[in-house]
N, CA, C and O atoms as a MOPAC input file, in Angstrom:
PM7 MOZYME 1SCF
protein

 N      0.75200 1    -1.09300 1     0.35100 1
 C      0.14800 1    -0.14800 1     0.11500 1
 C      1.24000 1     1.06200 1    -0.18100 1
 O      2.45800 1     0.94900 1    -0.04000 1
 N      0.67000 1     2.01600 1    -0.53700 1
 C      0.99000 1     3.41000 1    -0.34600 1
 C      1.17800 1     3.83400 1     0.54000 1
 O      0.26600 1     3.44800 1     1.27100 1
 N      2.15200 1     4.78000 1     1.36600 1
 C      1.91800 1     6.06200 1     2.25900 1
 C      1.48900 1     6.93700 1     2.12700 1
 O      1.36800 1     7.29400 1     0.95500 1
 N      1.07800 1     7.68000 1     3.00200 1
 C      0.43200 1     9.12400 1     2.66300 1
 C      1.76300 1     9.55300 1     2.18400 1
 O      1.66400 1     9.62100 1     0.95900 1
 N      3.10500 1     9.91600 1     2.59400 1
 C      3.67000 1    10.64400 1     1.71700 1
 C      3.85200 1    10.32000 1     0.66900 1
 O      4.00100 1    11.25200 1    -0.12100 1
 N      3.93600 1     8.96400 1     0.11700 1
 C      3.87400 1     8.54300 1    -1.26600 1
 C      3.24700 1     9.05400 1    -2.12700 1
 O      3.70400 1     9.60700 1    -3.12700 1
 N      1.77000 1     8.88200 1    -1.72900 1
 C      0.46700 1     9.39700 1    -2.50100 1
 C      0.48900 1    11.02100 1    -2.60400 1
 O      0.12400 1    11.68900 1    -3.57100 1
 N      0.94400 1    11.43100 1    -1.51800 1
 C      0.78300 1    13.22300 1    -1.80300 1
 C      2.01300 1    13.51000 1    -2.49500 1
 O      2.11100 1    14.64500 1    -2.96000 1
 N      3.06800 1    12.62800 1    -2.67300 1
 C      4.13600 1    12.91700 1    -3.94600 1
 C      3.36700 1    12.78800 1    -4.98400 1
 O      3.05900 1    13.85500 1    -5.51600 1
 N      2.76500 1    11.41300 1    -5.66200 1
 C      2.16400 1    10.90700 1    -6.39200 1
 C      1.14500 1    12.12300 1    -7.09300 1
 O      1.05100 1    12.39800 1    -8.28900 1
 N      0.45000 1    12.72500 1    -5.97700 1
 C     -0.50400 1    13.48000 1    -6.58500 1
 C     -0.16700 1    15.05100 1    -6.58600 1
 O     -0.90800 1    15.87400 1    -7.12300 1
 N      0.78700 1    15.31300 1    -6.06300 1
 C      1.63200 1    16.82100 1    -6.25000 1
 C      2.27500 1    16.69100 1    -7.47100 1
 O      2.39500 1    17.76100 1    -8.06800 1
 N      2.93800 1    15.25400 1    -8.29400 1
 C      3.77400 1    15.70300 1    -9.06400 1
 C      2.63300 1    15.66300 1   -10.34100 1
 O      2.89800 1    16.31800 1   -11.34900 1
 N      1.73500 1    15.11300 1   -10.29600 1
 C      0.23900 1    15.58500 1   -11.34000 1
 C     -0.50000 1    16.64000 1   -11.29700 1
 O     -1.09300 1    17.07400 1   -12.28500 1
 N     -0.53900 1    17.13500 1   -10.20400 1
 C     -1.12700 1    18.70900 1   -10.06300 1
 C      0.28000 1    19.96800 1   -10.51000 1
 O     -0.16400 1    21.10300 1   -10.68200 1
 N      1.34700 1    19.87200 1   -10.63500 1
 C      2.12400 1    20.61400 1   -10.93700 1
 C      3.61100 1    20.06900 1   -11.01500 1
 O      4.50800 1    20.18800 1   -10.18000 1
 N      3.62400 1    19.33400 1   -12.45600 1
 C      4.74100 1    18.50500 1   -12.93200 1
 C      6.03400 1    19.14700 1   -12.47400 1
 O      6.93600 1    18.62000 1   -11.82100 1
 N      5.96800 1    20.18400 1   -12.86300 1
 C      7.21000 1    20.94000 1   -12.77300 1
 C      7.52200 1    21.30900 1   -11.52300 1
 O      8.60700 1    20.85700 1   -11.15500 1
 N      6.96500 1    21.96000 1   -10.75300 1
 C      7.06800 1    22.31500 1    -9.33000 1
 C      6.22500 1    21.65300 1    -8.32600 1
 O      5.56200 1    22.49600 1    -7.72200 1
 N      6.00700 1    20.46000 1    -7.92900 1
 C      5.06600 1    19.54500 1    -7.42800 1
 C      5.55000 1    20.11200 1    -5.62400 1
 O      5.02600 1    19.62500 1    -4.62200 1
 N      6.28800 1    20.85700 1    -5.60300 1
 C      6.52000 1    21.41700 1    -3.87900 1
 C      5.53900 1    22.44000 1    -3.55900 1
 O      4.78600 1    22.41400 1    -2.58500 1
 N      5.59200 1    23.20400 1    -4.31300 1
 C      4.36200 1    24.28200 1    -4.53100 1
 C      3.21400 1    23.86100 1    -4.24300 1
 O      2.61000 1    24.72400 1    -3.60600 1
 N      2.44900 1    22.68800 1    -4.45200 1
 C      1.18400 1    22.18700 1    -4.43200 1
 C      1.54700 1    20.94900 1    -2.82500 1
 O      0.72400 1    20.12500 1    -2.42600 1
 N      2.68600 1    21.13400 1    -2.31100 1
 C      2.48900 1    19.40800 1    -1.69600 1
 C      1.75500 1    19.62100 1    -0.48000 1
 O      1.70200 1    18.69600 1     0.33100 1
 N      1.10000 1    20.86600 1    -0.20700 1
 C      0.50900 1    20.59400 1     1.28600 1
 C     -0.95500 1    20.53200 1     0.61000 1
 O     -1.70500 1    19.79400 1     1.24800 1
 N     -1.46500 1    21.04500 1    -0.36900 1
 C     -2.57300 1    20.43200 1    -0.88300 1
 C     -2.67100 1    19.34200 1    -1.10600 1
 O     -3.75000 1    18.84400 1    -0.78700 1
 N     -1.63900 1    18.43900 1    -1.74400 1
 C     -1.61400 1    17.04900 1    -1.86200 1
 C     -1.58500 1    16.18500 1    -0.93000 1
 O     -2.07000 1    15.05600 1    -1.00200 1
 N     -0.88300 1    16.77200 1     0.21800 1
 C     -0.67400 1    15.64100 1     1.43500 1
 C     -2.11300 1    16.09500 1     2.24300 1
 O     -2.28500 1    15.42500 1     3.26200 1
 N     -3.21500 1    17.14800 1     1.96600 1
 C     -4.91300 1    17.15400 1     2.31700 1
 C     -5.43600 1    15.62100 1     1.62000 1
 O     -5.80400 1    14.62400 1     2.24100 1
 N     -5.35400 1    15.76700 1     0.44800 1
 C     -6.32300 1    15.02300 1    -0.42700 1
 C     -5.61600 1    13.81400 1    -0.48900 1
 O     -6.13500 1    12.95400 1    -1.20200 1
 N     -4.74300 1    13.57400 1    -0.02300 1
 C     -3.97000 1    11.85200 1     0.49000 1
 C     -4.78800 1    11.47300 1     1.74500 1
 O     -5.27400 1    10.39000 1     2.07300 1
 N     -4.79700 1    12.42600 1     2.22400 1
 C     -5.02100 1    12.22400 1     3.89900 1
 C     -6.95400 1    11.60600 1     3.50200 1
 O     -7.54400 1    10.64300 1     3.99100 1
 N     -7.41300 1    12.54500 1     2.55200 1
 C     -9.05500 1    12.33500 1     2.52700 1
 C     -9.35100 1    11.05700 1     1.87500 1
 O    -10.34600 1    10.37700 1     2.12600 1
 N     -8.29200 1    10.71500 1     0.89100 1
 C     -8.32600 1     9.61900 1     0.09700 1
 C     -8.04000 1     8.23500 1     0.91000 1
 O     -8.79000 1     7.29900 1     0.63200 1
 N     -6.95500 1     7.99900 1     1.95800 1
 C     -6.66100 1     7.28000 1     2.98400 1
 C     -7.39000 1     7.09600 1     4.10700 1
 O     -7.17600 1     6.07800 1     4.76700 1
 N     -8.33900 1     7.99900 1     4.51700 1
 C     -9.15500 1     7.68300 1     5.32400 1
 C     -9.91900 1     6.34600 1     5.59800 1
 O     -9.89600 1     5.56100 1     6.54600 1
 N    -10.84100 1     6.39200 1     4.00600 1
 C    -11.04800 1     4.64500 1     4.03300 1
 C    -10.99400 1     4.12900 1     2.70000 1
 O    -11.89100 1     3.62800 1     2.02200 1
 N     -9.96400 1     4.30400 1     2.47800 1
 C     -9.26300 1     3.75300 1     1.39900 1
 C     -7.89300 1     3.35400 1     0.87900 1
 O     -7.01500 1     4.20300 1     1.03500 1
 N     -7.54600 1     2.19500 1     0.27900 1
 C     -6.13800 1     1.99300 1     0.44300 1
 C     -5.78200 1     1.87200 1    -1.52500 1
 O     -6.33000 1     1.36700 1    -2.50600 1
 N     -4.35400 1     2.80700 1    -1.17700 1
 C     -4.26800 1     2.95200 1    -2.60500 1
 C     -3.24400 1     1.89900 1    -2.87200 1
 O     -2.59300 1     1.67100 1    -1.85200 1
 N     -2.91300 1     1.24200 1    -3.81100 1
 C     -1.32500 1     0.19400 1    -4.38900 1
 C     -1.40500 1     0.47200 1    -5.55000 1
 O     -2.37000 1     0.77400 1    -6.25100 1
 N      0.15700 1     0.31100 1    -5.85600 1
 C      1.00900 1    -0.08700 1    -7.24900 1
 C      0.09600 1    -1.45400 1    -7.43800 1
 O     -0.08400 1    -2.30600 1    -6.56800 1
 N     -0.35600 1    -1.45900 1    -8.57600 1
 C     -1.01600 1    -2.96800 1    -9.22200 1
 C      0.57300 1    -3.58700 1    -9.82400 1
 O      1.12300 1    -2.88700 1   -10.67400 1
 N      1.27700 1    -4.87300 1    -9.38000 1
 C      2.00700 1    -5.75400 1    -9.90200 1
 C      2.13300 1    -5.97600 1   -10.98100 1
 O      1.03700 1    -5.95500 1   -11.54100 1
 N      3.20200 1    -6.26800 1   -11.85200 1
 C      3.02200 1    -6.72400 1   -12.93300 1
 C      2.67800 1    -8.01200 1   -13.03000 1
 O      3.02200 1    -8.54500 1   -11.97500 1
 N      2.20000 1    -8.75900 1   -13.71300 1
 C      1.79700 1   -10.19700 1   -14.09800 1
 C      3.23900 1   -10.75200 1   -14.10300 1
 O      4.24000 1   -10.08000 1   -14.35400 1
 N      3.20700 1   -12.50200 1   -13.68900 1
 C      4.02300 1   -12.92400 1   -13.76700 1
 C      4.44500 1   -13.36500 1   -15.16300 1
 O      5.56500 1   -13.13600 1   -15.62000 1
 N      3.45800 1   -14.02600 1   -15.82700 1
 C      3.70800 1   -14.46400 1   -17.32300 1
 C      1.98700 1   -14.58500 1   -17.77800 1
 O      1.16500 1   -14.49900 1   -16.86600 1
 N      1.54000 1   -14.77000 1   -19.09400 1
 C      0.52200 1   -14.79000 1   -19.73300 1
 C      0.73100 1   -16.22800 1   -20.60200 1
 O      1.74700 1   -16.64500 1   -21.16000 1
 N     -0.48800 1   -16.76900 1   -20.51400 1
 C     -0.25900 1   -18.10100 1   -21.61400 1
 C     -1.67100 1   -18.44600 1   -21.99100 1
 O     -2.44300 1   -17.52300 1   -21.73200 1
 N     -2.26900 1   -19.56600 1   -22.55700 1
 C     -3.83100 1   -19.98600 1   -22.73800 1
 C     -4.75600 1   -19.87600 1   -22.08900 1
 O     -5.90600 1   -19.71700 1   -22.49800 1
 N     -4.34800 1   -19.95300 1   -20.83600 1
 C     -5.14900 1   -20.15800 1   -19.57400 1
 C     -5.21700 1   -18.85100 1   -18.74000 1
 O     -5.80600 1   -18.91500 1   -17.66100 1
 N     -4.68200 1   -17.69100 1   -19.12600 1
 C     -4.88300 1   -16.36300 1   -19.01400 1
 C     -3.60400 1   -15.59700 1   -17.98300 1
 O     -2.67700 1   -16.34500 1   -17.67300 1
 N     -3.56200 1   -14.37200 1   -17.54600 1
 C     -2.70300 1   -14.01400 1   -17.25800 1
 C     -2.47900 1   -13.96100 1   -15.67100 1
 O     -3.35800 1   -13.31000 1   -15.10500 1
 N     -1.62900 1   -14.42800 1   -14.94000 1
 C     -1.29900 1   -15.28000 1   -13.78700 1
 C     -0.06400 1   -14.31100 1   -12.65500 1
 O      0.92900 1   -13.78400 1   -13.15700 1
 N     -0.20700 1   -14.26700 1   -11.91100 1
 C      0.64600 1   -13.24500 1   -10.93200 1
 C      1.15600 1   -14.08300 1    -9.55300 1
 O      0.38300 1   -14.61200 1    -8.75600 1
 N      2.53600 1   -14.08300 1    -9.45800 1
 C      2.73500 1   -15.57600 1    -8.66400 1
 C      3.18600 1   -14.50700 1    -7.26600 1
 O      2.94400 1   -13.30100 1    -7.22500 1
 N      3.92200 1   -15.34500 1    -6.13000 1
 C      4.22700 1   -14.42400 1    -5.44800 1
 C      5.95400 1   -14.42200 1    -5.49600 1
 O      6.30200 1   -15.14100 1    -6.43400 1
 N      7.06700 1   -13.87200 1    -4.81900 1
 C      8.09000 1   -13.53400 1    -4.83700 1
 C      8.87600 1   -14.99500 1    -4.77600 1
 O      9.98700 1   -15.17900 1    -5.27300 1
 N      8.32500 1   -15.70800 1    -4.27900 1
 C      9.18000 1   -16.96000 1    -4.43200 1
 C      8.34600 1   -18.33500 1    -5.45800 1
 O      8.55000 1   -19.54700 1    -5.38500 1
 N      7.26000 1   -17.47500 1    -6.48900 1
 C      7.10900 1   -18.37300 1    -7.25700 1
 C      5.76500 1   -19.14000 1    -6.93500 1
 O      5.27700 1   -19.87000 1    -7.79800 1
 N      5.24100 1   -19.00300 1    -5.86400 1
 C      3.96300 1   -19.58700 1    -5.52900 1
 C      2.73000 1   -18.82500 1    -5.76700 1
 O      2.43700 1   -17.73900 1    -5.26600 1
 N      1.90400 1   -19.67400 1    -6.76300 1
 C      0.55700 1   -19.02900 1    -7.87200 1
 C     -0.36400 1   -18.39900 1    -6.93400 1
 O     -0.93700 1   -18.98500 1    -6.01600 1
 N     -0.50300 1   -16.71500 1    -7.33700 1
 C     -1.80500 1   -16.19600 1    -6.26500 1
 C     -2.94400 1   -15.84900 1    -7.20200 1
 O     -3.94900 1   -16.00400 1    -6.50800 1
 N     -3.27400 1   -15.50700 1    -8.26800 1
 C     -4.36900 1   -15.41900 1    -8.74800 1
 C     -3.97900 1   -15.74400 1   -10.77200 1
 O     -2.97800 1   -15.54000 1   -11.45800 1
 N     -5.09800 1   -16.20500 1   -11.02100 1
 C     -5.09800 1   -16.03300 1   -12.79300 1
 C     -6.40500 1   -15.50700 1   -13.23800 1
 O     -7.48000 1   -16.09400 1   -13.10900 1
 N     -6.19000 1   -14.19400 1   -13.84500 1
 C     -7.38200 1   -13.86900 1   -15.11000 1
 C     -7.06800 1   -14.32400 1   -16.01800 1
 O     -5.99300 1   -14.36400 1   -16.61700 1
 N     -8.74100 1   -15.00600 1   -16.31600 1
 C     -9.27500 1   -15.94700 1   -17.44900 1
 C    -10.50100 1   -15.89100 1   -18.01100 1
 O    -11.42900 1   -16.58700 1   -17.59800 1
 N    -10.63200 1   -14.88900 1   -19.20200 1
 C    -11.63200 1   -14.32100 1   -19.29500 1
 C    -12.73000 1   -13.60300 1   -18.39700 1
 O    -12.22900 1   -12.50500 1   -18.15200 1
 N    -13.88400 1   -13.66400 1   -17.82900 1
 C    -14.59400 1   -13.27700 1   -17.04700 1
 C    -14.55700 1   -13.76200 1   -15.72000 1
 O    -15.42800 1   -13.38800 1   -14.93500 1
 N    -13.46300 1   -14.72700 1   -15.27700 1
 C    -13.46900 1   -14.90700 1   -13.98500 1
 C    -12.03900 1   -14.92000 1   -13.19900 1
 O    -11.15300 1   -14.91800 1   -14.05300 1
 N    -11.61800 1   -14.92900 1   -12.18700 1
 C    -10.64900 1   -15.10000 1   -11.38300 1
 C    -10.44000 1   -16.19600 1   -10.47900 1
 O    -11.09400 1   -16.57600 1    -9.50800 1
 N     -9.27800 1   -16.66400 1   -11.06400 1
 C     -8.94100 1   -17.98300 1    -9.95800 1
 C     -8.04100 1   -17.08100 1    -9.06000 1
 O     -7.16100 1   -16.31100 1    -9.44300 1
 N     -8.62100 1   -17.45300 1    -7.22200 1
 C     -7.27300 1   -17.48600 1    -6.46700 1
 C     -7.33600 1   -18.69200 1    -5.77100 1
 O     -8.23200 1   -19.13600 1    -5.05400 1
 N     -5.58200 1   -19.44700 1    -6.28100 1
 C     -5.45000 1   -20.72900 1    -5.58300 1
 C     -6.74400 1   -21.56600 1    -5.96300 1
 O     -7.11500 1   -21.06100 1    -7.02300 1
 N     -7.47700 1   -22.42500 1    -5.68500 1
 C     -8.24100 1   -23.23400 1    -6.06800 1
 C    -10.17500 1   -22.77900 1    -6.37800 1
 O    -11.10600 1   -23.48900 1    -6.76000 1
 N    -10.11500 1   -21.37000 1    -6.01200 1
 C    -11.15400 1   -20.37500 1    -6.04400 1
 C    -11.46900 1   -19.66500 1    -7.31200 1
 O    -10.82500 1   -18.64500 1    -7.55700 1
 N    -12.69700 1   -20.21400 1    -8.44300 1
 C    -12.89500 1   -19.06200 1    -9.21400 1
 C    -13.97100 1   -18.17600 1    -8.60500 1
 O    -14.77800 1   -18.73800 1    -7.86500 1
 N    -14.06900 1   -17.13700 1    -8.77100 1
 C    -14.45400 1   -15.88800 1    -8.49500 1
 C    -15.00100 1   -15.19900 1    -9.37600 1
 O    -14.21100 1   -14.99100 1   -10.29700 1
 N    -16.06200 1   -14.70800 1    -9.54300 1
 C    -16.09500 1   -13.71600 1   -10.45400 1
 C    -15.47900 1   -12.30600 1   -10.65000 1
 O    -14.90600 1   -11.88200 1    -9.64600 1
 N    -15.47900 1   -11.61600 1   -11.57000 1
 C    -15.14600 1   -10.24400 1   -11.07900 1
 C    -15.28000 1    -9.31300 1    -9.65600 1
 O    -14.50800 1    -8.92000 1    -8.78200 1
 N    -16.37700 1    -9.23100 1    -9.88600 1
 C    -17.12400 1    -8.32300 1    -8.47600 1
 C    -16.68000 1    -9.23000 1    -6.85600 1
 O    -16.43300 1    -8.70700 1    -5.76900 1
 N    -16.69700 1   -10.45300 1    -7.14700 1
 C    -16.20800 1   -11.59900 1    -5.81400 1
 C    -14.69700 1   -11.14400 1    -6.12400 1
 O    -14.15000 1   -10.88200 1    -5.05300 1
 N    -14.12700 1   -11.02100 1    -6.84500 1
 C    -12.70700 1   -10.83200 1    -6.58900 1
 C    -12.21700 1    -9.47100 1    -6.03800 1
 O    -11.37400 1    -9.47900 1    -5.14100 1
 N    -12.85600 1    -7.92000 1    -6.68200 1
 C    -12.73200 1    -7.23100 1    -6.06400 1
 C    -12.59800 1    -6.70100 1    -4.67500 1
 O    -11.87000 1    -5.90700 1    -4.07800 1
 N    -14.12300 1    -7.87400 1    -4.28500 1
 C    -14.46000 1    -7.61100 1    -3.15000 1
 C    -13.10000 1    -8.39900 1    -1.99700 1
 O    -12.43900 1    -7.80600 1    -1.14400 1
 N    -13.04000 1    -9.83900 1    -2.36700 1
 C    -11.72900 1   -10.22300 1    -1.27000 1
 C    -10.62500 1    -9.48700 1    -1.51000 1
 O     -9.80300 1    -9.70900 1    -0.62100 1
 N    -10.12400 1    -8.50200 1    -2.52200 1
 C     -9.16300 1    -7.86000 1    -2.93900 1
 C     -8.88100 1    -6.98700 1    -1.36100 1
 O     -7.95100 1    -6.93200 1    -0.55700 1
 N    -10.53500 1    -6.25400 1    -1.49800 1
 C    -10.98600 1    -4.66600 1    -0.21900 1
 C    -10.85200 1    -5.83500 1     0.73400 1
 O     -9.92600 1    -5.89300 1     1.54300 1
 N    -11.50600 1    -6.48500 1     0.66100 1
 C    -11.00600 1    -7.41300 1     2.27300 1
 C     -9.80100 1    -7.28300 1     2.77500 1
 O     -9.30200 1    -6.54000 1     3.62100 1
 N     -9.31500 1    -8.36500 1     1.92700 1
 C     -7.42400 1    -8.50500 1     2.26700 1
 C     -6.51700 1    -6.83400 1     2.63800 1
 O     -5.89900 1    -6.39500 1     3.60800 1
 N     -6.83200 1    -6.38100 1     1.45100 1
 C     -6.08400 1    -4.50700 1     1.87600 1
 C     -6.91000 1    -4.25900 1     3.39700 1
 O     -6.19400 1    -4.21100 1     4.39800 1
 N     -8.28900 1    -4.11600 1     3.55100 1
 C     -8.78200 1    -3.99000 1     4.88900 1
 C     -7.68400 1    -4.65800 1     6.18400 1
 O     -7.05400 1    -4.03000 1     7.03500 1
 N     -7.74900 1    -6.11600 1     5.94700 1
 C     -6.85400 1    -6.98800 1     6.87600 1
 C     -5.36300 1    -6.23900 1     7.23700 1
 O     -4.87300 1    -5.68200 1     8.21900 1
 N     -5.04000 1    -6.48800 1     6.16900 1
 C     -3.31900 1    -5.69200 1     6.07100 1
 C     -3.09800 1    -4.34700 1     6.72000 1
 O     -2.04400 1    -3.98100 1     7.24000 1
 N     -3.97700 1    -3.80300 1     6.64900 1
 C     -3.97400 1    -2.37000 1     6.64000 1
 C     -4.01800 1    -2.19800 1     8.32700 1
 O     -3.23300 1    -1.48000 1     8.94500 1
 N     -5.31900 1    -3.16800 1     9.06900 1
 C     -5.58400 1    -3.08800 1    10.33100 1
 C     -4.59600 1    -4.19200 1    11.17300 1
 O     -4.70700 1    -4.34800 1    12.38900 1
 N     -3.33200 1    -5.14500 1    10.09800 1
 C     -2.71100 1    -5.59100 1    10.69300 1
 C     -1.40200 1    -4.45200 1    11.15800 1
 O     -0.76900 1    -4.43700 1    12.21400 1
 N     -1.30500 1    -3.76000 1    10.24700 1
 C     -0.38200 1    -2.53100 1    10.59000 1
 C     -0.73600 1    -1.89600 1    11.37700 1
 O      0.10700 1    -1.05000 1    11.67700 1
 N     -1.76300 1    -1.83300 1    12.02100 1
 C     -1.86200 1    -0.86700 1    13.09500 1
 C     -2.52900 1     0.77900 1    12.30600 1
 O     -2.97600 1     1.76400 1    12.89400 1
 N     -2.37300 1     0.55800 1    10.92100 1
 C     -2.67100 1     1.75900 1    10.25700 1
 C     -4.02500 1     2.30900 1    10.30600 1
 O     -4.25500 1     3.32200 1     9.64600 1
 N     -5.13600 1     1.66000 1    11.14600 1
 C     -6.42400 1     1.84800 1    11.07000 1
 C     -6.76200 1     3.41900 1    11.84000 1
 O     -5.99600 1     3.73400 1    12.75100 1
 N     -7.61500 1     4.15000 1    11.56700 1
 C     -8.06000 1     5.36300 1    11.80500 1
 C     -9.11500 1     5.35400 1    12.62600 1
 O     -9.65400 1     6.41200 1    12.95000 1

């Protein structure tokens, strides 16, 4: 998950690419507002793509998820796209709570 400062830097750079420092305070307020009830993550690059779909593996090679047409496979569970988004949200919330970042 992106930290408050990482997200603020990203926002400031988009708001004023030539001089992000000039809008950093406003970008920090926007970052705080977003992170109150949302998580922002950098999406990982897929591990590979084959005839089964697009897959993401853990750093040690364990398959985590595969996108195949209109479903997402997570381990042995087949999820509809909406279910996959719900699971992802719950996992991010649990990770945030485990880190003690809950407000």
